[in-house]
N, C-alpha and C positions, 0 to 999 in steps of 0.2 A: 078575525079580521082578514086573513089571507083568503079564505073561502069566499067571503063577501066581495073582495076585490076581483078575484078570478071570475066570479059570476057576472060582475059588472062589465069586465073586459069581454067576456064571452058574448053577452048581449050586444055590446057595441060592435064587436066583430061581425055578428050575424046581420047587423044593419048595413055594414060597410065592408063587404067581403073584398079580398084582394084578387084581382084578375090573375089567372095562372097559378093560383094556390088553392089547394083543397085541404081543409082542416077537418079532422075527425076527433071529436071530443070523447074521452074515455068516460063513459057513464058510471063505471064501477069505481073509478079513481078520479075525482075532480081536480087532483093536483097533477094531472098528466094529460097530454093530448098528442096527437100525431098529425103531421102535415106533409103534403107532397107539393113540391115546386115543379112546374112544367118548364122544361128548357125553353127559353124565349126564342121566338122567330128571329132569324138574322144573326144568331150566335152559333158557335160550334156546339152548344148544349141543346140545340133544337132537336126535339124527338126524345129527349131523355126525361125521365121522371126521377126526382130526387127526394128520397123519403127521410124524414126526421122524427125524432121523439123529443118532446119538450116536457120537462118536469119543473114544477114550481116548488120552491122550498116552503117549509112550514111557516117561516117568517117573511114570506113574500108580502109586500113589494120591497121590503127593506134589504133583502138579499136577492141577487139576480137569479133568474131561471137558468136551467141547464139545458142546452140543446145538443143532441147527439145525432150524428149522421148514421143512418141505418144501412149505408152502403158506401162503396168507394166513390169518392167524388174527386176527379182530377181537376184542380183549379190552380190558379196562378198566384194567389195573393195571400199573404199573411197580414195584409193591410185590412183592418176592420173585420176579420173573421171571428165569428162567435161560436164556431162548432167545437165542442169538446172532442178531443182525440183526433182532430183533423190532421192528416198527414202533411199538410202544408204549414201548419201553425206551430210555432215553438211554444213551450210552456210559458216562457217569459211573456209572449204576446197575450196568451190567455189570461195571465195574471193582470196585465195592464188593462185588458178589456174589462175584467171584473171590477177593477178599481174605478173604471169609468161609469159604473152602474149608478143609476139614479132612480129613486122610487117613482118618478114621473114617467119612466119608460113603461111600455106595455108589451105583451106578447105580440100584439099586432105590429108594433113598430119594430120589434126584433125580427119577426118573419119578413117584413118588408125590407129591412136592412140586409138580411141574408139573401133574399131574392135579387137584390141589386148586385150581388157578387157574380151573378151569372151574365151580367151585361159587361163583357170584358172591355169594350171600347172606352168605358169611362175611366179606366185605370192606365191610360197610355203614358201618364207622367210618373209612373212608379220609380221611386228612387231606391227603395229598399230591395236589393237583389239577393235575399238570403236563401230562398228555396230554389231547388232545381227547376221547378215549374215556372217560377217567376223569371228566372234567367232565360229559359226557353221561350217564354211568352214575349220577352223583350227582343231576343236575338233571332228567333226563327218561328214566326207566328204560324207558318204553314205546318210545321212539325207539331207545334203545340196543339193546333186545331185537330190534326190527325190523331194525336194521343187522346184528346177529349173524346172524339167520336169512337175511337177504339175502346175506351173505358166504358162508354155508354153501351156499345154493342156487347161487350162482355157482361155487363149487368143485365141487359135484356136476355142474353143467352141463359144466364143463371135463372132468371124468372121463368123462361120457357121450360127449362129443365125441371124446375119445381112443379110447374103445372102438368108437365108430361108424366111425372112420377105419380102425382095424385090421380090423373086420368087413368093411368095403367092399373093402379091398385083398385080403382072403382070398377073398371070394366072387368077385371079378373074375378070380381065377385060373381059376375053373371055368366061369364064365358070361360071355358077351359082352353085358353090359348096360351102357349108357352113361347111363341116367337115374338121377339121385340120388334121385328120388322112390321108385323101386322099392326101393332100399336103405333109405330112411327107413321105408317101410311094413314091410319085413322086420324091421328092427332094433327099431322101437318098436311 
């Protein structure tokens, strides 16, 4: 039953894709997919790419899917966050979120809900000030925006470093160069 439901949702998603979201289905494991949310224009998240893994339980849709962030995401809200292990969410909130699960929800609706977390302006009425990020968002928006951009820059730097290491290993197969500066000049 779960596999049939997942295939139905996949077909529906392919007909109505979400702007700013790229979904990659795992062909080897139909109970898993990966998706990337582009930081929306006009938000401090613009320019960032936020990667997630989504796993379906064997008894889906009667149990909720599990979404895990594959990188550090600096955000302000433990209001409606569905990310497992998110540094802004308390375990209590994740428990509450799972209790709100309904079999009528789809992975499409959950990705769309997560994407809305990047539109910070919709949460100007936050009453719950539990996390440091939420407090900073309410009290010093300029510093919050700076922290978001700084986190995005750090994640991009990590990605460039990974690409550089792969590039260096590849080129060393063909050339006998021992200087890192040569590779830095070639790569950048």
